C-alpha positions as CSV (number, residue, x, y, z in Angstrom):
1,M,3.9,-16.6,-4.8
2,Q,0.8,-15.6,-6.6
3,D,0.0,-13.1,-3.9
4,L,3.5,-11.6,-4.3
5,L,3.0,-11.3,-8.1
6,Q,-0.3,-9.5,-7.6
7,L,1.4,-7.0,-5.3
8,W,4.1,-6.2,-7.8
9,Y,2.4,-6.2,-11.2
10,P,0.6,-2.9,-12.0
11,A,-1.7,-4.7,-14.4
12,Q,-3.2,-6.5,-11.5
13,M,-3.9,-3.1,-9.8
14,E,-5.5,-1.8,-13.0
15,N,-8.0,-4.7,-13.0
16,S,-8.8,-4.2,-9.3
17,T,-12.4,-3.4,-8.4
18,D,-11.4,-2.3,-5.0
19,W,-10.9,1.4,-5.8
20,S,-11.5,3.9,-3.0
21,P,-12.4,7.5,-3.7
22,Q,-9.5,8.3,-1.2
23,P,-6.0,7.4,-2.4
24,A,-4.8,7.1,1.1
25,D,-7.2,4.3,1.8
26,Y,-6.1,2.5,-1.2
27,Y,-2.4,2.7,-0.2
28,R,-3.2,1.6,3.4
29,R,-5.0,-1.5,2.1
30,K,-2.0,-2.3,-0.1
31,A,0.4,-1.9,2.9
32,A,-1.8,-4.2,5.0
33,R,-1.9,-6.8,2.2
34,A,1.9,-6.7,1.8
35,R,2.3,-7.3,5.5
36,E,-0.3,-10.1,5.4
37,V,1.6,-11.8,2.6
38,A,4.9,-11.2,4.3
39,A,3.6,-13.0,7.4
40,G,3.3,-16.2,5.4
41,V,6.5,-16.0,3.5
42,T,9.5,-18.1,4.6
43,T,12.2,-16.6,2.4
44,R,13.9,-13.8,4.2
45,A,14.7,-11.7,1.1
46,V,11.1,-11.9,-0.1
47,K,9.7,-11.1,3.4
48,T,12.1,-8.1,3.6
49,R,11.0,-6.8,0.2
50,L,7.3,-7.1,1.1
51,L,7.8,-5.3,4.4
52,D,9.8,-2.5,2.6
53,L,7.0,-2.3,0.1
54,A,4.5,-1.9,3.0
55,V,6.5,1.0,4.4
56,E,6.5,2.7,0.9
57,Y,2.7,2.3,0.7
58,D,2.4,3.8,4.1
59,R,4.5,6.8,3.0
60,L,2.3,7.2,-0.1
61,A,-0.8,7.1,2.1
62,D,0.6,9.8,4.4
63,G,1.4,11.9,1.3
64,A,-2.1,11.4,-0.1
65,D,-3.5,12.5,3.3
66,S,-1.3,15.6,3.3
67,A,-2.3,16.4,-0.3
68,T,-6.0,16.1,0.4
69,R,-6.2,18.2,3.6
70,T,-8.1,21.4,3.4
71,P,-6.4,24.7,4.3
72,E,-8.3,24.8,7.6
73,D,-6.6,21.5,8.6
74,F,-3.2,23.2,8.5
75,A,-4.1,26.0,10.9
76,G,-2.3,25.7,14.2
């Protein structure tokens, strides 16, 4: 349960020393952690919420990747 609380409370994120210079890396780590915690949860609703949260973190990571691409990366 403590792991779940750390995922959901922003104050915990503010105190984190694991800050990457790349926002996408940060969100990917959060997604991986949500999946890790979900693997150990037995309550279906909590597991579902954690997996949904991981998907949202993945979307944020994808968005951060898109936002930090250089114009040359978009050339087809």
